[in-house]
C-alpha positions as CSV (number, residue, x, y, z in Angstrom):
1,X,16.9,-33.1,9.1
2,X,17.4,-32.2,5.3
3,X,15.1,-29.5,4.0
4,X,14.7,-28.8,0.5
5,X,14.8,-25.0,-0.3
6,X,12.2,-25.7,-3.0
7,X,9.9,-27.1,-0.3
8,X,11.2,-24.3,1.9
9,X,9.9,-21.8,-0.8
10,X,6.8,-23.4,-1.0
11,X,5.9,-22.9,2.6
12,X,6.9,-19.7,2.9
13,X,4.0,-19.4,-0.5
14,X,1.6,-21.2,1.7
15,X,1.8,-19.2,4.9
16,X,1.2,-15.6,2.5
17,X,-1.5,-16.5,0.6
18,X,-3.1,-18.7,3.8
19,X,-4.5,-21.6,1.6
20,X,-2.7,-24.3,-1.1
21,X,-4.7,-22.9,-4.0
22,X,-3.2,-19.2,-3.4
23,X,0.3,-20.4,-3.0
24,X,-0.2,-22.4,-6.4
25,X,-1.2,-19.1,-8.6
26,X,1.7,-17.5,-6.7
27,X,3.9,-20.2,-8.0
28,X,2.2,-21.2,-10.8
29,X,2.1,-24.9,-9.3
30,X,-0.7,-27.0,-9.5
31,X,-2.4,-27.1,-6.1
32,X,-1.8,-30.5,-5.8
33,X,1.5,-30.3,-6.0
34,X,1.9,-27.9,-3.6
35,X,0.2,-30.1,-1.1
36,X,2.4,-33.1,-1.7
37,X,5.3,-30.9,-1.7
38,X,3.8,-29.0,1.9
39,X,3.2,-33.2,3.0
40,X,6.9,-33.9,2.3
41,X,8.1,-30.6,4.3
42,X,6.2,-31.7,7.3
43,X,7.5,-35.6,7.1
44,X,10.7,-34.1,6.9
45,X,9.9,-31.9,10.3
46,X,8.2,-34.7,12.1
47,X,5.0,-32.2,12.8
48,X,2.3,-30.4,11.2
49,X,2.8,-27.0,9.7
50,X,-0.3,-25.7,9.2
51,X,-3.8,-25.0,11.7
52,X,-6.0,-25.6,8.8
53,X,-9.7,-23.7,9.3
54,X,-12.8,-22.2,7.7
55,X,-10.2,-19.0,7.2
56,X,-7.8,-21.2,5.3
57,X,-4.2,-22.2,6.3
58,X,-2.3,-20.5,9.7
59,X,1.1,-21.8,11.0
60,X,1.1,-24.2,13.6
61,X,3.2,-23.2,16.8
62,X,6.5,-25.5,14.6
63,X,5.1,-23.4,11.6
64,X,5.9,-20.4,12.9
65,X,9.2,-20.9,13.9
66,X,9.8,-22.5,10.7
67,X,8.4,-19.1,8.9
68,X,11.0,-17.0,11.1
69,X,13.6,-19.0,10.2
70,X,12.5,-19.5,6.2
71,X,12.5,-15.8,5.7
72,X,16.0,-15.2,6.9
73,X,17.3,-17.9,4.5
74,X,15.1,-16.5,1.9
75,X,16.2,-13.2,2.4
76,X,19.6,-14.5,2.1
77,X,19.3,-16.8,-1.1
78,X,18.0,-13.0,-2.6
79,X,20.9,-10.9,-1.5
80,X,22.9,-13.9,-3.5
81,X,21.1,-13.8,-6.2
82,X,21.3,-9.8,-6.5
83,X,25.1,-9.7,-5.8
84,X,26.0,-12.4,-8.5
85,X,23.4,-10.7,-10.8
86,X,25.5,-7.6,-11.0
87,X,22.6,-4.9,-11.5
88,X,24.7,-1.9,-12.6
89,X,23.7,-0.6,-15.4
90,X,19.5,-0.6,-16.3
91,X,17.7,-1.7,-13.3
92,X,15.6,-5.2,-14.1
93,X,13.4,-7.9,-11.9
94,X,10.2,-7.8,-10.2
95,X,9.5,-5.0,-7.3
96,X,6.3,-5.3,-5.3
97,X,5.7,-1.8,-4.0
98,X,2.7,-1.4,-1.7
99,X,0.5,1.8,-0.8
100,X,-2.8,3.0,-0.3
101,X,-5.2,3.6,-2.9
102,X,-4.7,7.5,-3.0
103,X,-0.8,7.4,-3.6
104,X,-1.7,4.3,-5.8
105,X,-4.1,5.8,-8.0
106,X,-3.1,9.6,-8.6
107,X,0.7,9.0,-7.9
108,X,3.0,6.4,-8.5
109,X,0.8,5.5,-11.8
110,X,2.9,8.4,-13.7
111,X,5.7,7.8,-11.0
112,X,6.9,3.7,-11.6
113,X,5.4,4.9,-16.0
114,X,8.8,7.2,-16.2
115,X,11.1,4.7,-14.1
116,X,10.1,1.5,-16.3
117,X,10.8,3.8,-19.2
118,X,14.0,4.7,-18.4
119,X,14.4,0.8,-17.3
120,X,12.1,-1.6,-19.9
121,X,13.2,-4.8,-18.5
122,X,12.0,-3.7,-14.9
123,X,8.8,-5.2,-13.9
124,X,6.9,-2.6,-10.8
125,X,3.5,-3.8,-9.4
126,X,1.6,-1.1,-7.6
127,X,-0.5,-3.1,-4.9
128,X,-3.2,-0.7,-4.1
129,X,-5.2,-2.0,-0.5
130,X,-6.7,0.3,2.5
131,X,-4.8,-1.4,5.1
132,X,-1.6,-1.3,6.3
133,X,1.0,-3.9,4.5
134,X,2.9,-6.3,6.0
135,X,6.3,-6.4,4.9
136,X,7.7,-9.2,7.1
137,X,5.1,-11.6,5.2
138,X,6.8,-10.1,2.2
139,X,3.5,-8.6,1.1
140,X,5.8,-6.1,-0.7
141,X,9.0,-5.1,-1.3
142,X,8.3,-2.0,0.1
143,X,5.7,0.5,1.1
144,X,4.5,3.7,1.1
145,X,2.2,4.7,4.4
146,X,0.8,7.3,6.1
147,X,2.6,6.8,9.5
148,X,5.6,5.4,11.3
149,X,5.3,2.0,12.6
150,X,5.8,1.7,15.8
151,X,7.6,-1.7,15.6
152,X,9.6,-4.1,13.4
153,X,13.1,-4.5,11.7
154,X,12.1,-1.7,9.0
155,X,13.7,1.0,7.4
156,X,11.5,4.6,7.8
157,X,12.2,7.3,5.2
158,X,10.1,10.1,5.1
159,X,9.2,11.4,1.6
160,X,7.2,14.1,1.6
161,X,4.6,16.2,3.1
162,X,1.3,16.7,1.2
163,X,-1.8,18.5,1.6
164,X,-5.5,18.1,1.7
165,X,-8.6,20.4,1.5
166,X,-12.5,20.0,1.8
167,X,-14.3,20.0,-1.7
168,X,-17.6,19.3,-3.7
169,X,-18.7,19.4,-7.4
170,X,-19.6,22.2,-8.5
171,X,-22.8,21.3,-9.5
172,X,-23.5,19.8,-6.0
173,X,-21.9,23.8,-5.0
174,X,-25.2,25.6,-7.1
175,X,-27.7,23.6,-6.0
176,X,-27.1,23.1,-2.1
177,X,-27.1,25.9,0.8
178,X,-23.9,27.8,0.5
179,X,-20.9,27.2,3.0
180,X,-19.2,30.2,4.7
181,X,-18.2,28.8,7.3
182,X,-17.6,25.9,9.3
183,X,-20.6,25.5,11.2
184,X,-22.7,25.2,7.2
185,X,-21.2,22.1,7.2
186,X,-24.2,20.7,9.5
187,X,-26.6,21.4,6.7
188,X,-24.9,19.2,3.9
189,X,-24.0,15.5,3.2
190,X,-20.5,14.5,4.0
191,X,-18.4,11.9,2.6
192,X,-15.7,10.4,4.0
193,X,-13.8,6.5,5.1
194,X,-16.1,4.1,7.0
195,X,-15.6,4.8,10.7
196,X,-14.8,1.5,12.2
197,X,-12.9,0.7,9.2
198,X,-9.6,3.6,9.3
199,X,-6.4,1.6,9.5
200,X,-4.6,4.4,10.3
201,X,-5.2,7.2,12.6
202,X,-3.9,9.5,10.0
203,X,-6.9,9.0,7.9
204,X,-9.2,10.5,10.5
205,X,-9.6,13.6,8.8
206,X,-13.3,14.5,9.5
207,X,-13.1,14.6,13.3
208,X,-10.3,16.8,12.7
209,X,-12.7,19.3,11.3
210,X,-15.5,18.2,13.7
211,X,-17.5,16.4,11.4
212,X,-20.1,14.1,13.4
213,X,-21.8,12.0,10.4
214,X,-20.2,10.3,7.6
215,X,-24.0,10.7,5.3
216,X,-21.7,8.7,2.3
217,X,-18.7,6.2,3.5
218,X,-16.1,3.9,1.6
219,X,-13.1,2.3,2.8
220,X,-11.5,3.9,-0.4
221,X,-10.1,6.7,-1.5
222,X,-11.0,6.7,-4.7
223,X,-14.3,5.8,-4.1
224,X,-14.9,9.0,-1.7
225,X,-13.7,10.9,-4.7
226,X,-16.0,9.7,-7.2
227,X,-19.0,9.9,-4.8
228,X,-17.8,13.6,-4.4
229,X,-17.9,13.8,-8.4
230,X,-21.3,12.8,-8.5
231,X,-22.4,15.5,-6.2
232,X,-23.2,13.3,-3.4
233,X,-21.9,15.8,-0.7
234,X,-18.7,17.2,0.8
235,X,-15.6,15.5,1.5
236,X,-11.7,15.5,2.2
237,X,-9.8,15.3,-1.0
238,X,-5.7,15.0,-1.5
239,X,-4.9,18.4,-3.2
240,X,-2.7,16.3,-5.1
241,X,-5.9,14.5,-6.6
242,X,-7.8,17.7,-7.9
243,X,-6.1,18.3,-11.1
244,X,-7.6,14.7,-12.0
245,X,-11.1,16.0,-11.2
246,X,-12.2,19.2,-13.3
247,X,-15.6,18.6,-11.7
248,X,-14.8,19.8,-8.0
249,X,-13.6,22.7,-6.5
250,X,-12.0,23.4,-3.4
251,X,-14.3,24.4,-0.3
252,X,-13.1,26.7,2.5
253,X,-9.8,26.3,1.4
254,X,-8.6,29.4,4.2
255,X,-10.6,27.9,7.0
256,X,-10.1,24.1,6.5
257,X,-6.2,22.6,5.2
258,X,-4.9,19.5,6.8
259,X,-1.4,18.1,6.4
260,X,-0.4,14.5,6.3
261,X,3.0,12.7,5.1
262,X,4.5,9.9,2.9
263,X,7.1,7.2,4.7
264,X,8.8,4.8,2.9
265,X,8.9,1.4,4.4
266,X,11.3,-1.0,3.9
267,X,12.8,-4.2,4.9
268,X,16.0,-3.0,6.8
269,X,18.3,-5.8,5.2
270,X,17.1,-4.8,2.4
271,X,19.3,-1.6,2.6
272,X,22.2,-3.8,1.5
273,X,20.6,-4.3,-2.4
274,X,22.0,-1.5,-4.6
275,X,19.0,-2.5,-6.7
276,X,16.2,-2.0,-4.9
277,X,17.8,1.3,-3.3
278,X,17.9,2.9,-7.0
279,X,14.5,2.0,-7.0
280,X,13.5,3.3,-3.5
281,X,15.2,6.6,-4.5
282,X,13.7,6.8,-7.9
283,X,9.9,6.3,-6.3
284,X,10.6,8.9,-3.5
285,X,12.2,11.3,-5.5
286,X,9.2,10.9,-8.2
287,X,6.4,11.1,-5.8
288,X,8.6,14.3,-4.1
289,X,8.3,16.0,-7.1
290,X,4.9,14.9,-8.3
291,X,3.5,16.1,-5.3
292,X,5.2,19.2,-5.8
293,X,3.8,19.5,-8.9
294,X,0.0,18.6,-9.0
295,X,-0.2,20.7,-5.7
296,X,0.9,23.6,-7.4
297,X,-1.9,23.6,-10.1
298,X,-3.7,25.0,-7.1
299,X,-1.4,27.8,-5.9
């Protein structure tokens, strides 16, 4: 059985994009070409590799087995390129970082900008999504998470702790009833996450402070913050985001303070790649320093 690596690469792209068209965009290939190459690979394998449905392409049983082997081959090819490329000096190439949108909006831009300024040939991509990233499917090369994964061949490194407080716009606090105790919150509109779209238990902030109803909700931290800036109500905000929001002020800071942690998640095999190790160290150090700098403005 003679499997062409380029066909295997296209197969992996289809599994990740869950469509022929999406794989074409990832690989910069015409969808018809992608379809032909998948057909050729299925002919070589002697079986269908995908189950097609209205939701897209998902691997068949045979496709799942090929996916597991293909990912291992892909990793070996990647490692070989890294070793032969010799990245001892300036960093280069493309690295994709997955992150929840709070860190993606208020920490990673300045951290990544500083890294690329020192390494002009490096391309850093920030993927901000309100969900857990699947590194085994190469949705990202590394990801920032709020909790440690329970399974998978992954390397987990704690980056730093960070604080969160209740906040509201100054205009809202002027026109609404005073908030002197936690019980006073029952008379105010609450901004927070859509309850059934909380993808990590660490995001269930409002349950921790006893808020029973969310009047205005979003699965995005940025949307929640913009709701607060518009005077929509009170809600939990990262301390490191406060310097970007001069319209907001903390509410009951002595009574309500939450603490969470950021973790950097990577493939175990990537520990062998010096370039990725260096980038991971720059990102963790940068985030740690940026959280400390931004939080210090509230002390």
